[in-house]
Structure formats: structure tokens, C-alpha cells
mmCIF file of the N, C-alpha and C atoms, coordinates in Angstrom:
data_MODEL
# 
_entry.id   MODEL 
# 
loop_
_atom_site.group_PDB 
_atom_site.id 
_atom_site.type_symbol 
_atom_site.label_atom_id 
_atom_site.label_alt_id 
_atom_site.label_comp_id 
_atom_site.label_asym_id 
_atom_site.label_entity_id 
_atom_site.label_seq_id 
_atom_site.pdbx_PDB_ins_code 
_atom_site.Cartn_x 
_atom_site.Cartn_y 
_atom_site.Cartn_z 
_atom_site.occupancy 
_atom_site.B_iso_or_equiv 
_atom_site.pdbx_formal_charge 
_atom_site.auth_seq_id 
_atom_site.auth_comp_id 
_atom_site.auth_asym_id 
_atom_site.auth_atom_id 
_atom_site.pdbx_PDB_model_num 
ATOM 1   N N  . MET A 1 1  ? 91.432  97.921  82.392  1.00 0.00 ? 1  MET A N  1 
ATOM 2   C CA . MET A 1 1  ? 91.082  98.451  83.704  1.00 0.00 ? 1  MET A CA 1 
ATOM 3   C C  . MET A 1 1  ? 89.729  99.147  83.625  1.00 0.00 ? 1  MET A C  1 
ATOM 4   N N  . ILE A 1 2  ? 88.871  98.815  84.561  1.00 0.00 ? 2  ILE A N  1 
ATOM 5   C CA . ILE A 1 2  ? 87.587  99.480  84.701  1.00 0.00 ? 2  ILE A CA 1 
ATOM 6   C C  . ILE A 1 2  ? 87.618  100.235 86.018  1.00 0.00 ? 2  ILE A C  1 
ATOM 7   N N  . LEU A 1 3  ? 87.219  101.488 85.992  1.00 0.00 ? 3  LEU A N  1 
ATOM 8   C CA . LEU A 1 3  ? 87.261  102.287 87.209  1.00 0.00 ? 3  LEU A CA 1 
ATOM 9   C C  . LEU A 1 3  ? 86.435  101.645 88.318  1.00 0.00 ? 3  LEU A C  1 
ATOM 10  N N  . GLY A 1 4  ? 87.019  101.579 89.498  1.00 0.00 ? 4  GLY A N  1 
ATOM 11  C CA . GLY A 1 4  ? 86.338  101.035 90.658  1.00 0.00 ? 4  GLY A CA 1 
ATOM 12  C C  . GLY A 1 4  ? 86.508  99.551  90.864  1.00 0.00 ? 4  GLY A C  1 
ATOM 13  N N  . ASN A 1 5  ? 87.101  98.841  89.912  1.00 0.00 ? 5  ASN A N  1 
ATOM 14  C CA . ASN A 1 5  ? 87.301  97.395  90.048  1.00 0.00 ? 5  ASN A CA 1 
ATOM 15  C C  . ASN A 1 5  ? 88.269  97.052  91.161  1.00 0.00 ? 5  ASN A C  1 
ATOM 16  N N  . ILE A 1 6  ? 88.132  95.830  91.669  1.00 0.00 ? 6  ILE A N  1 
ATOM 17  C CA . ILE A 1 6  ? 89.113  95.241  92.564  1.00 0.00 ? 6  ILE A CA 1 
ATOM 18  C C  . ILE A 1 6  ? 89.822  94.164  91.759  1.00 0.00 ? 6  ILE A C  1 
ATOM 19  N N  . HIS A 1 7  ? 91.129  94.206  91.762  1.00 0.00 ? 7  HIS A N  1 
ATOM 20  C CA . HIS A 1 7  ? 91.940  93.299  90.955  1.00 0.00 ? 7  HIS A CA 1 
ATOM 21  C C  . HIS A 1 7  ? 92.736  92.405  91.908  1.00 0.00 ? 7  HIS A C  1 
ATOM 22  N N  . PHE A 1 8  ? 92.507  91.091  91.837  1.00 0.00 ? 8  PHE A N  1 
ATOM 23  C CA . PHE A 1 8  ? 93.207  90.119  92.682  1.00 0.00 ? 8  PHE A CA 1 
ATOM 24  C C  . PHE A 1 8  ? 94.244  89.385  91.847  1.00 0.00 ? 8  PHE A C  1 
ATOM 25  N N  . LEU A 1 9  ? 95.419  89.127  92.436  1.00 0.00 ? 9  LEU A N  1 
ATOM 26  C CA . LEU A 1 9  ? 96.483  88.374  91.764  1.00 0.00 ? 9  LEU A CA 1 
ATOM 27  C C  . LEU A 1 9  ? 96.983  87.295  92.709  1.00 0.00 ? 9  LEU A C  1 
ATOM 28  N N  . HIS A 1 10 ? 97.227  86.100  92.168  1.00 0.00 ? 10 HIS A N  1 
ATOM 29  C CA . HIS A 1 10 ? 97.728  85.012  93.002  1.00 0.00 ? 10 HIS A CA 1 
ATOM 30  C C  . HIS A 1 10 ? 98.746  84.196  92.219  1.00 0.00 ? 10 HIS A C  1 
ATOM 31  N N  . GLY A 1 11 ? 99.900  84.005  92.789  1.00 0.00 ? 11 GLY A N  1 
ATOM 32  C CA . GLY A 1 11 ? 100.925 83.179  92.149  1.00 0.00 ? 11 GLY A CA 1 
ATOM 33  C C  . GLY A 1 11 ? 101.519 83.839  90.919  1.00 0.00 ? 11 GLY A C  1 
ATOM 34  N N  . ASN A 1 12 ? 102.146 83.010  90.093  1.00 0.00 ? 12 ASN A N  1 
ATOM 35  C CA . ASN A 1 12 ? 102.764 83.472  88.854  1.00 0.00 ? 12 ASN A CA 1 
ATOM 36  C C  . ASN A 1 12 ? 101.916 83.062  87.659  1.00 0.00 ? 12 ASN A C  1 
ATOM 37  N N  . PRO A 1 13 ? 101.935 83.862  86.602  1.00 0.00 ? 13 PRO A N  1 
ATOM 38  C CA . PRO A 1 13 ? 101.180 83.478  85.407  1.00 0.00 ? 13 PRO A CA 1 
ATOM 39  C C  . PRO A 1 13 ? 101.691 82.139  84.868  1.00 0.00 ? 13 PRO A C  1 
ATOM 40  N N  . ALA A 1 14 ? 100.788 81.340  84.369  1.00 0.00 ? 14 ALA A N  1 
ATOM 41  C CA . ALA A 1 14 ? 101.149 80.057  83.771  1.00 0.00 ? 14 ALA A CA 1 
ATOM 42  C C  . ALA A 1 14 ? 100.163 79.752  82.642  1.00 0.00 ? 14 ALA A C  1 
ATOM 43  N N  . ASP A 1 15 ? 100.562 78.842  81.782  1.00 0.00 ? 15 ASP A N  1 
ATOM 44  C CA . ASP A 1 15 ? 99.711  78.494  80.642  1.00 0.00 ? 15 ASP A CA 1 
ATOM 45  C C  . ASP A 1 15 ? 98.458  77.730  81.058  1.00 0.00 ? 15 ASP A C  1 
ATOM 46  N N  . TYR A 1 16 ? 98.485  77.061  82.182  1.00 0.00 ? 16 TYR A N  1 
ATOM 47  C CA . TYR A 1 16 ? 97.396  76.162  82.541  1.00 0.00 ? 16 TYR A CA 1 
ATOM 48  C C  . TYR A 1 16 ? 96.418  76.710  83.579  1.00 0.00 ? 16 TYR A C  1 
ATOM 49  N N  . TYR A 1 17 ? 96.633  77.905  84.072  1.00 0.00 ? 17 TYR A N  1 
ATOM 50  C CA . TYR A 1 17 ? 95.649  78.491  84.974  1.00 0.00 ? 17 TYR A CA 1 
ATOM 51  C C  . TYR A 1 17 ? 95.713  80.017  84.930  1.00 0.00 ? 17 TYR A C  1 
ATOM 52  N N  . GLU A 1 18 ? 94.633  80.616  85.328  1.00 0.00 ? 18 GLU A N  1 
ATOM 53  C CA . GLU A 1 18 ? 94.526  82.080  85.373  1.00 0.00 ? 18 GLU A CA 1 
ATOM 54  C C  . GLU A 1 18 ? 94.929  82.541  86.766  1.00 0.00 ? 18 GLU A C  1 
ATOM 55  N N  . ASN A 1 19 ? 95.820  83.514  86.853  1.00 0.00 ? 19 ASN A N  1 
ATOM 56  C CA . ASN A 1 19 ? 96.266  83.976  88.168  1.00 0.00 ? 19 ASN A CA 1 
ATOM 57  C C  . ASN A 1 19 ? 95.713  85.354  88.518  1.00 0.00 ? 19 ASN A C  1 
ATOM 58  N N  . GLN A 1 20 ? 94.811  85.873  87.695  1.00 0.00 ? 20 GLN A N  1 
ATOM 59  C CA . GLN A 1 20 ? 94.231  87.181  87.967  1.00 0.00 ? 20 GLN A CA 1 
ATOM 60  C C  . GLN A 1 20 ? 92.713  87.094  87.907  1.00 0.00 ? 20 GLN A C  1 
ATOM 61  N N  . TYR A 1 21 ? 92.066  87.908  88.731  1.00 0.00 ? 21 TYR A N  1 
ATOM 62  C CA . TYR A 1 21 ? 90.614  87.944  88.764  1.00 0.00 ? 21 TYR A CA 1 
ATOM 63  C C  . TYR A 1 21 ? 90.194  89.366  89.095  1.00 0.00 ? 21 TYR A C  1 
ATOM 64  N N  . GLN A 1 22 ? 89.258  89.913  88.308  1.00 0.00 ? 22 GLN A N  1 
ATOM 65  C CA . GLN A 1 22 ? 88.763  91.267  88.574  1.00 0.00 ? 22 GLN A CA 1 
ATOM 66  C C  . GLN A 1 22 ? 87.298  91.206  88.963  1.00 0.00 ? 22 GLN A C  1 
ATOM 67  N N  . VAL A 1 23 ? 86.947  92.031  89.924  1.00 0.00 ? 23 VAL A N  1 
ATOM 68  C CA . VAL A 1 23 ? 85.578  92.103  90.427  1.00 0.00 ? 23 VAL A CA 1 
ATOM 69  C C  . VAL A 1 23 ? 85.060  93.511  90.186  1.00 0.00 ? 23 VAL A C  1 
ATOM 70  N N  . VAL A 1 24 ? 83.821  93.606  89.718  1.00 0.00 ? 24 VAL A N  1 
ATOM 71  C CA . VAL A 1 24 ? 83.144  94.904  89.613  1.00 0.00 ? 24 VAL A CA 1 
ATOM 72  C C  . VAL A 1 24 ? 82.182  94.964  90.801  1.00 0.00 ? 24 VAL A C  1 
ATOM 73  N N  . PRO A 1 25 ? 82.557  95.680  91.870  1.00 0.00 ? 25 PRO A N  1 
ATOM 74  C CA . PRO A 1 25 ? 81.712  95.706  93.072  1.00 0.00 ? 25 PRO A CA 1 
ATOM 75  C C  . PRO A 1 25 ? 80.351  96.333  92.802  1.00 0.00 ? 25 PRO A C  1 
ATOM 76  N N  . LYS A 1 26 ? 79.353  95.798  93.486  1.00 0.00 ? 26 LYS A N  1 
ATOM 77  C CA . LYS A 1 26 ? 78.001  96.343  93.409  1.00 0.00 ? 26 LYS A CA 1 
ATOM 78  C C  . LYS A 1 26 ? 77.573  96.748  94.821  1.00 0.00 ? 26 LYS A C  1 
ATOM 79  N N  . VAL A 1 27 ? 76.618  97.614  94.919  1.00 0.00 ? 27 VAL A N  1 
ATOM 80  C CA . VAL A 1 27 ? 76.117  98.064  96.218  1.00 0.00 ? 27 VAL A CA 1 
ATOM 81  C C  . VAL A 1 27 ? 75.688  96.852  97.038  1.00 0.00 ? 27 VAL A C  1 
ATOM 82  N N  . GLY A 1 28 ? 76.166  96.787  98.269  1.00 0.00 ? 28 GLY A N  1 
ATOM 83  C CA . GLY A 1 28 ? 75.817  95.701  99.176  1.00 0.00 ? 28 GLY A CA 1 
ATOM 84  C C  . GLY A 1 28 ? 76.787  94.539  99.159  1.00 0.00 ? 28 GLY A C  1 
ATOM 85  N N  . ASP A 1 29 ? 77.718  94.499  98.206  1.00 0.00 ? 29 ASP A N  1 
ATOM 86  C CA . ASP A 1 29 ? 78.709  93.422  98.153  1.00 0.00 ? 29 ASP A CA 1 
ATOM 87  C C  . ASP A 1 29 ? 79.730  93.576  99.267  1.00 0.00 ? 29 ASP A C  1 
ATOM 88  N N  . MET A 1 30 ? 80.253  92.442  99.738  1.00 0.00 ? 30 MET A N  1 
ATOM 89  C CA . MET A 1 30 ? 81.345  92.446  100.695 1.00 0.00 ? 30 MET A CA 1 
ATOM 90  C C  . MET A 1 30 ? 82.312  91.344  100.279 1.00 0.00 ? 30 MET A C  1 
ATOM 91  N N  . TYR A 1 31 ? 83.591  91.655  100.251 1.00 0.00 ? 31 TYR A N  1 
ATOM 92  C CA . TYR A 1 31 ? 84.604  90.701  99.820  1.00 0.00 ? 31 TYR A CA 1 
ATOM 93  C C  . TYR A 1 31 ? 85.566  90.433  100.969 1.00 0.00 ? 31 TYR A C  1 
ATOM 94  N N  . LEU A 1 32 ? 85.726  89.178  101.306 1.00 0.00 ? 32 LEU A N  1 
ATOM 95  C CA . LEU A 1 32 ? 86.681  88.750  102.322 1.00 0.00 ? 32 LEU A CA 1 
ATOM 96  C C  . LEU A 1 32 ? 87.727  87.896  101.616 1.00 0.00 ? 32 LEU A C  1 
ATOM 97  N N  . PHE A 1 33 ? 88.989  88.164  101.909 1.00 0.00 ? 33 PHE A N  1 
ATOM 98  C CA . PHE A 1 33 ? 90.054  87.387  101.274 1.00 0.00 ? 33 PHE A CA 1 
ATOM 99  C C  . PHE A 1 33 ? 91.250  87.351  102.205 1.00 0.00 ? 33 PHE A C  1 
ATOM 100 N N  . PRO A 1 34 ? 92.120  86.337  102.030 1.00 0.00 ? 34 PRO A N  1 
ATOM 101 C CA . PRO A 1 34 ? 93.258  86.176  102.934 1.00 0.00 ? 34 PRO A CA 1 
ATOM 102 C C  . PRO A 1 34 ? 94.300  87.274  102.767 1.00 0.00 ? 34 PRO A C  1 
ATOM 103 N N  . ASN A 1 35 ? 95.069  87.517  103.816 1.00 0.00 ? 35 ASN A N  1 
ATOM 104 C CA . ASN A 1 35 ? 96.037  88.618  103.810 1.00 0.00 ? 35 ASN A CA 1 
ATOM 105 C C  . ASN A 1 35 ? 97.153  88.430  102.788 1.00 0.00 ? 35 ASN A C  1 
ATOM 106 N N  . TYR A 1 36 ? 97.434  87.206  102.376 1.00 0.00 ? 36 TYR A N  1 
ATOM 107 C CA . TYR A 1 36 ? 98.514  86.978  101.420 1.00 0.00 ? 36 TYR A CA 1 
ATOM 108 C C  . TYR A 1 36 ? 98.101  87.212  99.960  1.00 0.00 ? 36 TYR A C  1 
ATOM 109 N N  . LEU A 1 37 ? 96.814  87.431  99.713  1.00 0.00 ? 37 LEU A N  1 
ATOM 110 C CA . LEU A 1 37 ? 96.341  87.628  98.342  1.00 0.00 ? 37 LEU A CA 1 
ATOM 111 C C  . LEU A 1 37 ? 96.641  89.057  97.888  1.00 0.00 ? 37 LEU A C  1 
ATOM 112 N N  . LEU A 1 38 ? 97.491  89.181  96.901  1.00 0.00 ? 38 LEU A N  1 
ATOM 113 C CA . LEU A 1 38 ? 97.848  90.485  96.365  1.00 0.00 ? 38 LEU A CA 1 
ATOM 114 C C  . LEU A 1 38 ? 96.624  91.092  95.683  1.00 0.00 ? 38 LEU A C  1 
ATOM 115 N N  . HIS A 1 39 ? 96.369  92.351  95.957  1.00 0.00 ? 39 HIS A N  1 
ATOM 116 C CA . HIS A 1 39 ? 95.204  93.006  95.369  1.00 0.00 ? 39 HIS A CA 1 
ATOM 117 C C  . HIS A 1 39 ? 95.470  94.492  95.183  1.00 0.00 ? 39 HIS A C  1 
ATOM 118 N N  . THR A 1 40 ? 94.697  95.070  94.307  1.00 0.00 ? 40 THR A N  1 
ATOM 119 C CA . THR A 1 40 ? 94.728  96.518  94.109  1.00 0.00 ? 40 THR A CA 1 
ATOM 120 C C  . THR A 1 40 ? 93.313  96.976  93.798  1.00 0.00 ? 40 THR A C  1 
ATOM 121 N N  . VAL A 1 41 ? 93.027  98.222  94.080  1.00 0.00 ? 41 VAL A N  1 
ATOM 122 C CA . VAL A 1 41 ? 91.714  98.793  93.812  1.00 0.00 ? 41 VAL A CA 1 
ATOM 123 C C  . VAL A 1 41 ? 91.912  100.006 92.920  1.00 0.00 ? 41 VAL A C  1 
ATOM 124 N N  . TYR A 1 42 ? 91.188  100.025 91.825  1.00 0.00 ? 42 TYR A N  1 
ATOM 125 C CA . TYR A 1 42 ? 91.312  101.136 90.888  1.00 0.00 ? 42 TYR A CA 1 
ATOM 126 C C  . TYR A 1 42 ? 90.471  102.327 91.353  1.00 0.00 ? 42 TYR A C  1 
ATOM 127 N N  . PRO A 1 43 ? 90.829  103.521 90.908  1.00 0.00 ? 43 PRO A N  1 
ATOM 128 C CA . PRO A 1 43 ? 90.115  104.732 91.342  1.00 0.00 ? 43 PRO A CA 1 
ATOM 129 C C  . PRO A 1 43 ? 88.609  104.628 91.114  1.00 0.00 ? 43 PRO A C  1 
ATOM 130 N N  . PHE A 1 44 ? 87.885  105.244 91.986  1.00 0.00 ? 44 PHE A N  1 
ATOM 131 C CA . PHE A 1 44 ? 86.427  105.230 92.004  1.00 0.00 ? 44 PHE A CA 1 
ATOM 132 C C  . PHE A 1 44 ? 85.989  106.672 91.809  1.00 0.00 ? 44 PHE A C  1 
ATOM 133 N N  . THR A 1 45 ? 85.984  107.147 90.552  1.00 0.00 ? 45 THR A N  1 
ATOM 134 C CA . THR A 1 45 ? 85.826  108.580 90.308  1.00 0.00 ? 45 THR A CA 1 
ATOM 135 C C  . THR A 1 45 ? 84.609  108.973 89.479  1.00 0.00 ? 45 THR A C  1 
ATOM 136 N N  . ASP A 1 46 ? 83.874  108.018 88.925  1.00 0.00 ? 46 ASP A N  1 
ATOM 137 C CA . ASP A 1 46 ? 82.781  108.353 88.004  1.00 0.00 ? 46 ASP A CA 1 
ATOM 138 C C  . ASP A 1 46 ? 81.450  108.640 88.687  1.00 0.00 ? 46 ASP A C  1 
ATOM 139 N N  . THR A 1 47 ? 81.445  108.725 89.996  1.00 0.00 ? 47 THR A N  1 
ATOM 140 C CA . THR A 1 47 ? 80.181  108.864 90.710  1.00 0.00 ? 47 THR A CA 1 
ATOM 141 C C  . THR A 1 47 ? 80.377  109.659 92.003  1.00 0.00 ? 47 THR A C  1 
ATOM 142 N N  . GLU A 1 48 ? 79.280  110.104 92.552  1.00 0.00 ? 48 GLU A N  1 
ATOM 143 C CA . GLU A 1 48 ? 79.305  110.783 93.840  1.00 0.00 ? 48 GLU A CA 1 
ATOM 144 C C  . GLU A 1 48 ? 79.186  109.792 94.997  1.00 0.00 ? 48 GLU A C  1 
ATOM 145 N N  . GLU A 1 49 ? 79.011  108.509 94.689  1.00 0.00 ? 49 GLU A N  1 
ATOM 146 C CA . GLU A 1 49 ? 78.905  107.471 95.708  1.00 0.00 ? 49 GLU A CA 1 
ATOM 147 C C  . GLU A 1 49 ? 80.222  107.355 96.469  1.00 0.00 ? 49 GLU A C  1 
ATOM 148 N N  . GLU A 1 50 ? 80.211  106.626 97.569  1.00 0.00 ? 50 GLU A N  1 
ATOM 149 C CA . GLU A 1 50 ? 81.430  106.435 98.340  1.00 0.00 ? 50 GLU A CA 1 
ATOM 150 C C  . GLU A 1 50 ? 81.755  104.948 98.454  1.00 0.00 ? 50 GLU A C  1 
ATOM 151 N N  . ARG A 1 51 ? 83.011  104.673 98.661  1.00 0.00 ? 51 ARG A N  1 
ATOM 152 C CA . ARG A 1 51 ? 83.489  103.305 98.870  1.00 0.00 ? 51 ARG A CA 1 
ATOM 153 C C  . ARG A 1 51 ? 83.946  103.204 100.310 1.00 0.00 ? 51 ARG A C  1 
ATOM 154 N N  . ARG A 1 52 ? 83.625  102.089 100.940 1.00 0.00 ? 52 ARG A N  1 
ATOM 155 C CA . ARG A 1 52 ? 84.070  101.879 102.317 1.00 0.00 ? 52 ARG A CA 1 
ATOM 156 C C  . ARG A 1 52 ? 84.943  100.635 102.360 1.00 0.00 ? 52 ARG A C  1 
ATOM 157 N N  . SER A 1 53 ? 86.063  100.761 103.037 1.00 0.00 ? 53 SER A N  1 
ATOM 158 C CA . SER A 1 53 ? 86.987  99.640  103.203 1.00 0.00 ? 53 SER A CA 1 
ATOM 159 C C  . SER A 1 53 ? 87.251  99.436  104.676 1.00 0.00 ? 53 SER A C  1 
ATOM 160 N N  . VAL A 1 54 ? 87.272  98.180  105.085 1.00 0.00 ? 54 VAL A N  1 
ATOM 161 C CA . VAL A 1 54 ? 87.581  97.823  106.455 1.00 0.00 ? 54 VAL A CA 1 
ATOM 162 C C  . VAL A 1 54 ? 88.636  96.724  106.408 1.00 0.00 ? 54 VAL A C  1 
ATOM 163 N N  . SER A 1 55 ? 89.695  96.907  107.147 1.00 0.00 ? 55 SER A N  1 
ATOM 164 C CA . SER A 1 55 ? 90.756  95.908  107.220 1.00 0.00 ? 55 SER A CA 1 
ATOM 165 C C  . SER A 1 55 ? 90.808  95.361  108.636 1.00 0.00 ? 55 SER A C  1 
ATOM 166 N N  . PHE A 1 56 ? 90.906  94.044  108.754 1.00 0.00 ? 56 PHE A N  1 
ATOM 167 C CA . PHE A 1 56 ? 90.991  93.446  110.088 1.00 0.00 ? 56 PHE A CA 1 
ATOM 168 C C  . PHE A 1 56 ? 91.687  92.096  110.000 1.00 0.00 ? 56 PHE A C  1 
ATOM 169 N N  . ASN A 1 57 ? 92.155  91.627  111.120 1.00 0.00 ? 57 ASN A N  1 
ATOM 170 C CA . ASN A 1 57 ? 92.757  90.295  111.232 1.00 0.00 ? 57 ASN A CA 1 
ATOM 171 C C  . ASN A 1 57 ? 91.769  89.394  111.956 1.00 0.00 ? 57 ASN A C  1 
ATOM 172 N N  . ALA A 1 58 ? 91.647  88.169  111.484 1.00 0.00 ? 58 ALA A N  1 
ATOM 173 C CA . ALA A 1 58 ? 90.765  87.203  112.109 1.00 0.00 ? 58 ALA A CA 1 
ATOM 174 C C  . ALA A 1 58 ? 91.460  85.848  112.162 1.00 0.00 ? 58 ALA A C  1 
ATOM 175 N N  . ILE A 1 59 ? 91.202  85.120  113.221 1.00 0.00 ? 59 ILE A N  1 
ATOM 176 C CA . ILE A 1 59 ? 91.699  83.759  113.352 1.00 0.00 ? 59 ILE A CA 1 
ATOM 177 C C  . ILE A 1 59 ? 90.479  82.844  113.362 1.00 0.00 ? 59 ILE A C  1 
ATOM 178 N N  . ILE A 1 60 ? 90.468  81.904  112.432 1.00 0.00 ? 60 ILE A N  1 
ATOM 179 C CA . ILE A 1 60 ? 89.355  80.959  112.355 1.00 0.00 ? 60 ILE A CA 1 
ATOM 180 C C  . ILE A 1 60 ? 89.852  79.626  112.891 1.00 0.00 ? 60 ILE A C  1 
ATOM 181 N N  . ASP A 1 61 ? 89.194  79.155  113.951 1.00 0.00 ? 61 ASP A N  1 
ATOM 182 C CA . ASP A 1 61 ? 89.630  77.900  114.557 1.00 0.00 ? 61 ASP A CA 1 
ATOM 183 C C  . ASP A 1 61 ? 89.258  76.701  113.676 1.00 0.00 ? 61 ASP A C  1 
ATOM 184 N N  . GLU A 1 62 ? 89.864  75.573  113.931 1.00 0.00 ? 62 GLU A N  1 
ATOM 185 C CA . GLU A 1 62 ? 89.674  74.373  113.097 1.00 0.00 ? 62 GLU A CA 1 
ATOM 186 C C  . GLU A 1 62 ? 88.216  73.927  113.010 1.00 0.00 ? 62 GLU A C  1 
ATOM 187 N N  . PRO A 1 63 ? 87.460  73.862  114.116 1.00 0.00 ? 63 PRO A N  1 
ATOM 188 C CA . PRO A 1 63 ? 86.069  73.439  114.006 1.00 0.00 ? 63 PRO A CA 1 
ATOM 189 C C  . PRO A 1 63 ? 85.241  74.361  113.107 1.00 0.00 ? 63 PRO A C  1 
ATOM 190 N N  . THR A 1 64 ? 85.478  75.665  113.191 1.00 0.00 ? 64 THR A N  1 
ATOM 191 C CA . THR A 1 64 ? 84.747  76.602  112.354 1.00 0.00 ? 64 THR A CA 1 
ATOM 192 C C  . THR A 1 64 ? 85.153  76.477  110.897 1.00 0.00 ? 64 THR A C  1 
ATOM 193 N N  . ALA A 1 65 ? 86.442  76.321  110.634 1.00 0.00 ? 65 ALA A N  1 
ATOM 194 C CA . ALA A 1 65 ? 86.944  76.225  109.270 1.00 0.00 ? 65 ALA A CA 1 
ATOM 195 C C  . ALA A 1 65 ? 86.452  74.984  108.554 1.00 0.00 ? 65 ALA A C  1 
ATOM 196 N N  . SER A 1 66 ? 86.144  73.924  109.287 1.00 0.00 ? 66 SER A N  1 
ATOM 197 C CA . SER A 1 66 ? 85.726  72.665  108.655 1.00 0.00 ? 66 SER A CA 1 
ATOM 198 C C  . SER A 1 66 ? 84.224  72.548  108.454 1.00 0.00 ? 66 SER A C  1 
ATOM 199 N N  . ILE A 1 67 ? 83.483  73.617  108.716 1.00 0.00 ? 67 ILE A N  1 
ATOM 200 C CA . ILE A 1 67 ? 82.017  73.574  108.535 1.00 0.00 ? 67 ILE A CA 1 
ATOM 201 C C  . ILE A 1 67 ? 81.704  73.466  107.061 1.00 0.00 ? 67 ILE A C  1 
# 
């Protein structure tokens, strides 16, 4: 675990694929992911900087999704 990381989990562990992915966020990054993707965020304590999180629901229509 690295402080401030975002940890994504999908499915069950298996020998043939990785089901976990960790991201070390950088200033200016934005991450969008589906609501079913299990995730956790580790404490962000080593700095005076701030973290901003926004949660929202969006519907993407078929023409937009196929671009």
C-alpha cells in the first residue's frame, strides 16, 4: 500500500489474469470508472495538499458509446 493510491479490483483472482490495479494519482489527473468497479482509496496524509472527489451518475447513449 502506498499512501494516496487508488486501488481498483475486478472479478475474482485467477492464474491467467490480474484482477487488481493501483494508481498513483498526480496533480491534474481525473479517473472515470463504472459504478460496479470495486475500489478503495488509501489515506492521503503525507502532504498539505487536498484531494477532491466527485461522484455522479451518467448515461451514455449508444451513438456516443460507439465513437
